[in-house]
C-alpha positions in Angstrom: 29.0 -43.9 34.4 25.9 -46.1 34.7 23.8 -43.7 32.6 26.5 -43.8 29.9 26.5 -47.6 30.0 22.7 -47.6 29.7 22.9 -45.2 26.8 25.5 -47.5 25.1 23.3 -50.5 25.7 20.4 -48.6 24.1 22.5 -47.8 21.1 23.6 -51.4 20.8 19.9 -52.5 21.0 19.0 -50.1 18.2 21.9 -51.4 16.1 20.9 -55.0 16.7 17.3 -54.1 15.8 18.5 -52.6 12.5 20.7 -55.6 11.9 17.7 -58.0 12.4 15.7 -55.9 9.9 18.5 -56.2 7.4 18.9 -59.9 8.1 15.1 -60.4 7.4 15.5 -58.4 4.1 18.6 -60.5 3.2 16.8 -63.8 3.8 13.8 -62.6 1.8 16.0 -61.6 -1.2 17.9 -64.9 -0.9 14.5 -66.8 -1.0 13.5 -64.8 -4.1 16.8 -65.5 -5.7 16.5 -69.3 -5.1 12.9 -69.3 -6.4 14.0 -67.4 -9.5 16.9 -69.7 -10.2 14.7 -72.8 -9.8 12.2 -71.3 -12.2 14.9 -70.4 -14.7 16.2 -74.0 -14.7 12.7 -75.4 -15.1 12.0 -73.1 -18.1 15.3 -73.9 -19.6 14.6 -77.7 -19.2 11.2 -77.1 -20.9 12.8 -75.3 -23.8 15.3 -78.2 -24.1 12.5 -80.8 -24.0 10.6 -79.1 -26.8 13.6 -78.2 -28.9 14.3 -79.8 -32.2 16.5 -82.9 -32.3 20.1 -82.0 -31.6 19.4 -78.4 -30.5 20.1 -77.7 -26.8 19.9 -74.4 -25.0 22.0 -73.4 -22.0 25.5 -72.5 -20.9 27.1 -75.7 -22.2 25.9 -75.3 -25.8 26.2 -71.5 -26.0 28.8 -70.4 -28.6 29.2 -66.9 -27.3 27.4 -65.0 -30.1 25.7 -61.7 -29.5 27.4 -60.9 -26.2 26.3 -57.3 -25.8 25.6 -56.6 -22.1 22.1 -55.4 -21.5 22.9 -54.1 -18.0 25.9 -52.9 -16.1 26.3 -53.1 -12.3 27.8 -50.0 -10.8 29.4 -49.9 -7.4 29.4 -46.6 -5.6 30.7 -46.1 -2.0 28.1 -44.2 -0.1 29.1 -43.0 3.4 31.6 -45.8 3.6 29.0 -48.4 2.6 29.1 -49.8 -0.9 25.9 -49.4 -2.9 25.3 -51.8 -5.8 22.9 -50.7 -8.5 22.0 -51.8 -12.1 22.5 -49.2 -14.8 21.2 -49.5 -18.3 24.0 -48.6 -20.7 23.5 -46.0 -23.4 22.4 -47.1 -26.7 25.2 -48.7 -28.7 26.2 -46.5 -31.6 26.1 -47.9 -35.0 29.7 -46.8 -35.5 30.8 -49.4 -32.9 32.9 -52.2 -34.2 30.9 -55.3 -34.6 32.6 -58.5 -33.5 33.7 -60.7 -36.3 34.3 -64.4 -36.0 36.4 -66.2 -38.4 35.2 -69.5 -39.9 38.2 -71.3 -38.5 37.2 -70.2 -34.9 33.7 -71.3 -35.5 34.6 -74.9 -36.3 34.8 -74.9 -40.1 38.5 -76.0 -39.9 39.3 -77.0 -43.5 36.9 -74.7 -45.4 37.6 -71.2 -46.6 39.0 -68.8 -44.0 36.3 -66.1 -44.2 34.8 -63.9 -41.5 31.2 -63.2 -40.8 29.2 -61.1 -38.5 27.3 -63.1 -35.9 23.5 -62.6 -36.3 21.5 -62.9 -33.1 18.3 -63.6 -35.0 19.8 -66.8 -36.4 21.1 -68.0 -33.0 17.8 -69.6 -31.9 15.9 -69.3 -35.2 13.1 -66.9 -36.0 10.5 -68.7 -33.8 12.0 -68.7 -30.3 10.3 -71.2 -28.0 8.1 -69.6 -25.3 10.0 -71.4 -22.5 13.2 -69.8 -23.7 11.5 -66.3 -23.7 10.3 -67.0 -20.1 13.9 -68.0 -19.2 15.2 -64.7 -20.6 12.6 -62.7 -18.7 13.2 -64.5 -15.5 17.0 -64.0 -15.9 16.5 -60.3 -16.3 14.5 -60.3 -13.0 17.2 -62.3 -11.4 19.8 -59.7 -12.4 17.8 -57.0 -10.5 18.0 -59.1 -7.3 21.7 -59.6 -7.2 22.7 -55.9 -6.6 20.0 -55.6 -3.9 21.4 -58.7 -2.2 25.0 -57.3 -2.3 23.9 -53.9 -1.0 22.1 -55.5 2.0 25.1 -57.7 2.6 27.5 -54.7 2.6 25.2 -52.8 5.0 25.1 -55.8 7.3 28.9 -56.1 7.4 29.2 -52.4 8.2 26.6 -52.7 10.9 28.4 -55.7 12.5 31.5 -53.5 12.8 29.5 -50.7 14.4 28.0 -53.2 16.9 31.5 -54.6 17.8 32.8 -51.1 18.4 29.9 -50.1 20.5 30.3 -53.2 22.6 34.0 -52.5 23.1 33.2 -48.9 24.2 30.7 -50.3 26.7 33.3 -52.8 28.0 35.9 -50.1 28.4 33.4 -47.9 30.2 32.2 -50.7 32.5 35.7 -52.2 32.9 36.7 -50.0 35.8 33.7 -50.7 38.1 32.3 -53.9 36.7 32.7 -57.5 37.4 32.6 -60.0 34.6 30.6 -63.2 35.1 30.2 -65.5 32.1 30.7 -62.7 29.6 28.0 -60.5 31.2 28.9 -57.3 32.9 27.3 -56.6 36.3 27.4 -53.2 37.9 28.6 -53.2 41.6 
């Protein structure tokens, strides 16, 4: 019985070592995510500072044109653990229906009710500011970090469950011949 308890303790130690490795990976990715977000906001602020009068970039002033997703996050359960990965969608066929926005929706209330196709080239003008391009590149890098973070988080949660189960098995094994003192099991 003592050898089985030692084996379970060794298994718990291995699980805890793996958990600490995952925790280190998680904190590293979170730090990268925080740094990327700060850099994105700084580049966006630079783009707004150098923008023409009355032009602002960012979520508040975005009018939802050209909303074609560049990436898709796919969630696949792998051995009971969810794996998050970024997939690039297939090229959009030219037959696909292009979104049309009516002039009434766009804010031209009293004018003619005509529809037009949103043109992404005209969204920011032909000469896009460098700070805005930097923001876009950094955002794409940020989108790669999020699935990695979610995958590590899911693995950590699954490992926490395994650790609890191993501890319960050890308590049941030691429960018959062990004395509990302050939450620590002592063999007689």
